[in-house]
DRENPA-86385 format. One record per residue: x, y, z of N, C-alpha, C in turn; residue number from 1. Coordinates in nm, 2 decimals, decimal comma, padded with zeros to 4 digits. Example, Ala and Ser with C-alpha at 12.3 -4.5 7.8 and 13.67 -1.06 7.14 Angstrom:
% residues 2
+--------+--------+--------+--------+--------+--------+--------+--------+--------+-----+
:   n_xx :   n_yy :   n_zz :  ca_xx :  ca_yy :  ca_zz :   c_xx :   c_yy :   c_zz : num :
+--------+--------+--------+--------+--------+--------+--------+--------+--------+-----+
:  01,32 : -00,57 :  00,78 :  01,23 : -00,45 :  00,78 :  01,32 : -00,33 :  00,78 :   1 :
:  01,28 : -00,22 :  00,71 :  01,37 : -00,11 :  00,71 :  01,29 :  00,00 :  00,79 :   2 :
+--------+--------+--------+--------+--------+--------+--------+--------+--------+-----+
This chain:
% residues 87
+--------+--------+--------+--------+--------+--------+--------+--------+--------+-----+
:   n_xx :   n_yy :   n_zz :  ca_xx :  ca_yy :  ca_zz :   c_xx :   c_yy :   c_zz : num :
+--------+--------+--------+--------+--------+--------+--------+--------+--------+-----+
: -00,77 : -02,99 : -02,87 : -00,78 : -02,91 : -02,77 : -00,90 : -02,91 : -02,67 :   1 :
: -00,88 : -02,90 : -02,54 : -00,98 : -02,93 : -02,45 : -01,08 : -02,80 : -02,45 :   2 :
: -01,19 : -02,81 : -02,41 : -01,29 : -02,71 : -02,39 : -01,23 : -02,60 : -02,31 :   3 :
: -01,16 : -02,64 : -02,19 : -01,11 : -02,53 : -02,10 : -01,00 : -02,46 : -02,15 :   4 :
: -00,92 : -02,52 : -02,24 : -00,82 : -02,44 : -02,30 : -00,85 : -02,33 : -02,39 :   5 :
: -00,98 : -02,37 : -02,46 : -01,03 : -02,28 : -02,57 : -01,12 : -02,17 : -02,51 :   6 :
: -01,13 : -02,17 : -02,38 : -01,22 : -02,08 : -02,30 : -01,19 : -01,92 : -02,34 :   7 :
: -01,08 : -01,88 : -02,33 : -01,07 : -01,73 : -02,36 : -01,11 : -01,68 : -02,51 :   8 :
: -01,11 : -01,79 : -02,60 : -01,15 : -01,74 : -02,74 : -01,31 : -01,74 : -02,74 :   9 :
: -01,39 : -01,78 : -02,65 : -01,53 : -01,76 : -02,66 : -01,57 : -01,65 : -02,57 :  10 :
: -01,49 : -01,56 : -02,53 : -01,53 : -01,45 : -02,46 : -01,49 : -01,32 : -02,54 :  11 :
: -01,59 : -01,23 : -02,54 : -01,56 : -01,10 : -02,61 : -01,57 : -00,98 : -02,51 :  12 :
: -01,45 : -00,92 : -02,53 : -01,45 : -00,79 : -02,44 : -01,38 : -00,68 : -02,53 :  13 :
: -01,41 : -00,57 : -02,51 : -01,35 : -00,46 : -02,59 : -01,29 : -00,34 : -02,50 :  14 :
: -01,19 : -00,28 : -02,54 : -01,15 : -00,16 : -02,48 : -01,12 : -00,05 : -02,59 :  15 :
: -01,19 :  00,07 : -02,58 : -01,15 :  00,15 : -02,66 : -01,01 :  00,21 : -02,69 :  16 :
: -00,96 :  00,22 : -02,79 : -00,81 :  00,24 : -02,81 : -00,78 :  00,39 : -02,76 :  17 :
: -00,88 :  00,48 : -02,78 : -00,88 :  00,62 : -02,75 : -00,85 :  00,63 : -02,60 :  18 :
: -00,95 :  00,56 : -02,53 : -00,95 :  00,56 : -02,39 : -00,80 :  00,53 : -02,33 :  19 :
: -00,76 :  00,39 : -02,38 : -00,64 :  00,35 : -02,33 : -00,52 :  00,45 : -02,37 :  20 :
: -00,53 :  00,50 : -02,49 : -00,42 :  00,58 : -02,52 : -00,41 :  00,73 : -02,45 :  21 :
: -00,54 :  00,77 : -02,40 : -00,54 :  00,89 : -02,30 : -00,51 :  00,86 : -02,17 :  22 :
: -00,53 :  00,72 : -02,12 : -00,49 :  00,69 : -01,98 : -00,34 :  00,68 : -01,99 :  23 :
: -00,28 :  00,62 : -02,08 : -00,14 :  00,62 : -02,10 : -00,07 :  00,75 : -02,11 :  24 :
: -00,13 :  00,84 : -02,18 : -00,06 :  00,99 : -02,21 : -00,09 :  01,05 : -02,07 :  25 :
: -00,18 :  01,03 : -02,00 : -00,20 :  01,10 : -01,88 : -00,09 :  01,09 : -01,77 :  26 :
: -00,01 :  00,96 : -01,80 :  00,11 :  00,93 : -01,71 :  00,23 :  00,99 : -01,75 :  27 :
:  00,25 :  01,04 : -01,89 :  00,36 :  01,10 : -01,94 :  00,41 :  01,21 : -01,86 :  28 :
:  00,54 :  01,24 : -01,84 :  00,59 :  01,36 : -01,77 :  00,60 :  01,48 : -01,88 :  29 :
:  00,60 :  01,45 : -02,00 :  00,61 :  01,55 : -02,08 :  00,52 :  01,55 : -02,20 :  30 :
:  00,47 :  01,66 : -02,25 :  00,36 :  01,65 : -02,36 :  00,43 :  01,61 : -02,50 :  31 :
:  00,57 :  01,61 : -02,49 :  00,65 :  01,57 : -02,62 :  00,65 :  01,42 : -02,62 :  32 :
:  00,62 :  01,33 : -02,53 :  00,62 :  01,20 : -02,53 :  00,50 :  01,15 : -02,62 :  33 :
:  00,53 :  01,04 : -02,69 :  00,44 :  00,99 : -02,77 :  00,42 :  00,84 : -02,76 :  34 :
:  00,31 :  00,78 : -02,81 :  00,28 :  00,64 : -02,79 :  00,25 :  00,59 : -02,93 :  35 :
:  00,30 :  00,49 : -02,98 :  00,26 :  00,42 : -03,12 :  00,12 :  00,35 : -03,10 :  36 :
:  00,08 :  00,34 : -03,22 : -00,05 :  00,26 : -03,22 : -00,02 :  00,11 : -03,20 :  37 :
:  00,09 :  00,07 : -03,23 :  00,14 : -00,09 : -03,19 :  00,13 : -00,10 : -03,06 :  38 :
:  00,19 :  00,02 : -02,97 :  00,19 : -00,01 : -02,82 :  00,08 : -00,01 : -02,76 :  39 :
: -00,04 :  00,09 : -02,83 : -00,16 :  00,10 : -02,77 : -00,22 : -00,02 : -02,79 :  40 :
: -00,23 : -00,09 : -02,91 : -00,29 : -00,23 : -02,93 : -00,24 : -00,32 : -02,84 :  41 :
: -00,10 : -00,34 : -02,81 : -00,06 : -00,44 : -02,72 : -00,12 : -00,41 : -02,57 :  42 :
: -00,13 : -00,30 : -02,52 : -00,18 : -00,26 : -02,40 : -00,33 : -00,31 : -02,39 :  43 :
: -00,40 : -00,27 : -02,49 : -00,53 : -00,30 : -02,52 : -00,57 : -00,49 : -02,51 :  44 :
: -00,46 : -00,54 : -02,57 : -00,47 : -00,69 : -02,56 : -00,44 : -00,74 : -02,43 :  45 :
: -00,35 : -00,68 : -02,35 : -00,32 : -00,72 : -02,22 : -00,42 : -00,69 : -02,14 :  46 :
: -00,50 : -00,59 : -02,16 : -00,61 : -00,55 : -02,07 : -00,73 : -00,64 : -02,09 :  47 :
: -00,75 : -00,69 : -02,22 : -00,85 : -00,80 : -02,26 : -00,82 : -00,92 : -02,18 :  48 :
: -00,69 : -00,95 : -02,16 : -00,66 : -01,09 : -02,10 : -00,68 : -01,08 : -01,97 :  49 :
: -00,63 : -00,96 : -01,90 : -00,65 : -00,94 : -01,77 : -00,81 : -00,95 : -01,73 :  50 :
: -00,89 : -00,89 : -01,80 : -01,04 : -00,87 : -01,77 : -01,08 : -01,02 : -01,78 :  51 :
: -01,05 : -01,10 : -01,88 : -01,10 : -01,24 : -01,90 : -01,06 : -01,33 : -01,79 :  52 :
: -00,92 : -01,32 : -01,75 : -00,87 : -01,39 : -01,65 : -00,94 : -01,35 : -01,52 :  53 :
: -00,96 : -01,23 : -01,48 : -01,02 : -01,21 : -01,35 : -01,16 : -01,24 : -01,36 :  54 :
: -01,24 : -01,24 : -01,47 : -01,38 : -01,30 : -01,47 : -01,38 : -01,45 : -01,46 :  55 :
: -01,28 : -01,51 : -01,52 : -01,28 : -01,66 : -01,50 : -01,25 : -01,69 : -01,37 :  56 :
: -01,15 : -01,63 : -01,28 : -01,12 : -01,66 : -01,14 : -01,23 : -01,62 : -01,07 :  57 :
: -01,29 : -01,52 : -01,08 : -01,40 : -01,48 : -01,00 : -01,52 : -01,58 : -01,01 :  58 :
: -01,55 : -01,61 : -01,14 : -01,66 : -01,72 : -01,15 : -01,61 : -01,85 : -01,07 :  59 :
: -01,48 : -01,89 : -01,08 : -01,42 : -02,02 : -01,01 : -01,45 : -01,99 : -00,86 :  60 :
: -01,43 : -01,89 : -00,81 : -01,44 : -01,85 : -00,66 : -01,58 : -01,85 : -00,63 :  61 :
: -01,67 : -01,80 : -00,71 : -01,82 : -01,81 : -00,68 : -01,85 : -01,97 : -00,68 :  62 :
: -01,80 : -02,03 : -00,77 : -01,84 : -02,19 : -00,79 : -01,80 : -02,25 : -00,66 :  63 :
: -01,67 : -02,22 : -00,61 : -01,63 : -02,28 : -00,50 : -01,71 : -02,26 : -00,37 :  64 :
: -01,78 : -02,12 : -00,37 : -01,86 : -02,09 : -00,24 : -02,01 : -02,14 : -00,29 :  65 :
: -02,04 : -02,22 : -00,38 : -02,17 : -02,27 : -00,43 : -02,25 : -02,15 : -00,46 :  66 :
: -02,20 : -02,05 : -00,53 : -02,29 : -01,93 : -00,55 : -02,31 : -01,94 : -00,71 :  67 :
: -02,42 : -01,89 : -00,75 : -02,45 : -01,90 : -00,89 : -02,43 : -01,75 : -00,94 :  68 :
: -02,42 : -01,65 : -00,86 : -02,39 : -01,51 : -00,90 : -02,26 : -01,46 : -00,86 :  69 :
: -02,18 : -01,41 : -00,95 : -02,06 : -01,35 : -00,91 : -02,07 : -01,20 : -00,86 :  70 :
: -02,01 : -01,18 : -00,74 : -02,04 : -01,05 : -00,68 : -01,90 : -00,99 : -00,65 :  71 :
: -01,91 : -00,85 : -00,59 : -01,77 : -00,79 : -00,58 : -01,68 : -00,86 : -00,48 :  72 :
: -01,73 : -00,93 : -00,39 : -01,65 : -01,02 : -00,30 : -01,59 : -01,11 : -00,36 :  73 :
: -01,64 : -01,18 : -00,47 : -01,55 : -01,28 : -00,55 : -01,44 : -01,20 : -00,62 :  74 :
: -01,47 : -01,09 : -00,68 : -01,37 : -01,03 : -00,75 : -01,25 : -00,97 : -00,66 :  75 :
: -01,29 : -00,92 : -00,55 : -01,20 : -00,86 : -00,44 : -01,11 : -00,97 : -00,39 :  76 :
: -01,17 : -01,11 : -00,39 : -01,08 : -01,22 : -00,33 : -00,98 : -01,27 : -00,43 :  77 :
: -01,01 : -01,24 : -00,56 : -00,91 : -01,31 : -00,67 : -00,82 : -01,18 : -00,70 :  78 :
: -00,85 : -01,07 : -00,69 : -00,78 : -00,97 : -00,75 : -00,63 : -00,94 : -00,71 :  79 :
: -00,59 : -00,97 : -00,58 : -00,45 : -00,95 : -00,54 : -00,36 : -01,05 : -00,62 :  80 :
: -00,40 : -01,19 : -00,63 : -00,33 : -01,29 : -00,71 : -00,33 : -01,25 : -00,86 :  81 :
: -00,43 : -01,21 : -00,92 : -00,43 : -01,17 : -01,06 : -00,33 : -01,07 : -01,09 :  82 :
: -00,34 : -00,97 : -01,01 : -00,24 : -00,85 : -01,02 : -00,10 : -00,90 : -01,01 :  83 :
: -00,07 : -01,01 : -00,90 :  00,06 : -01,05 : -00,91 :  00,10 : -01,13 : -01,03 :  84 :
:  00,01 : -01,21 : -01,08 :  00,03 : -01,29 : -01,20 :  00,08 : -01,21 : -01,32 :  85 :
:  00,00 : -01,09 : -01,32 :  00,04 : -01,01 : -01,43 :  00,13 : -00,91 : -01,43 :  86 :
:  00,20 : -00,91 : -01,29 :  00,29 : -00,80 : -01,28 :  00,43 : -00,86 : -01,33 :  87 :
+--------+--------+--------+--------+--------+--------+--------+--------+--------+-----+
C-alpha cells in the first residue's frame, strides 16, 4: 500500500457522540423521534472522513499556491467540491 493511500489512518480526529446526537435531534420534527447509537456512530465516522478530506484538500490547495500555512481561503476554495463529493 502506498504512503498516500494510508494517509487517513495517520490522522486522528474526534467528534463527541453526545454533540452529534444533539445536533441530529435538533432537526427532528417530533420529540418522539429517536436515533440509535449505531446511527450516531455512523454519522460520527462520516464527519471524521469529511474533516480529514477537507484538511487534505486544503493542504493540497495551499501547496499549489506555494504556501506553507493553510488559511481560511484554502478551506473556502475546496469546500464546495468537498460538499458535492459527500452529497
